C-alpha angles and dihedrals in degrees: 000000000000127000090251091056091050092049091049091050092050090047091053091050091051091050091051091051091049091048091051091050092050091048091049091049092050091049093050091046092051092050092047091049093049092049093047092047092049096047096043097044115112097247135122120268092252093054091046092052090048091050091049092049092047093047092048092052092048092048092048092051092048091049091048091051092047092051091049091050090049091050091051091049092049091049091050091050091049091050091049091051091048089053091049101040101024126242102292093170092069091049093052092048091050093051091047090051092050091049090050093050090048090053090049091052092048091050092049091049093049091049092051090048090052091052092055 
């Protein structure tokens, strides 16, 4: 990998971090604005509590949907990578299982030799 490739990769990582920071800032700002607007609005306490409850439910549903979409996207990306690079996890498990069975055979053989 050349120096230019490494620099491009680092630049992409930095851009992603900055994008995440901006998105987090916007989210926090939106929440703060909604809370301030709700609490400072000239409404009765009952209406304010109803608005807070409604907003909380809506926010929770949106967050839940966003998390589910992110999970689906991650799973799709993992499947694509498995298709491209092959499923190395299965190979490592198979080799570990074969090593384990070989050790079991060796142990059984040594025990039978000791009995003789």
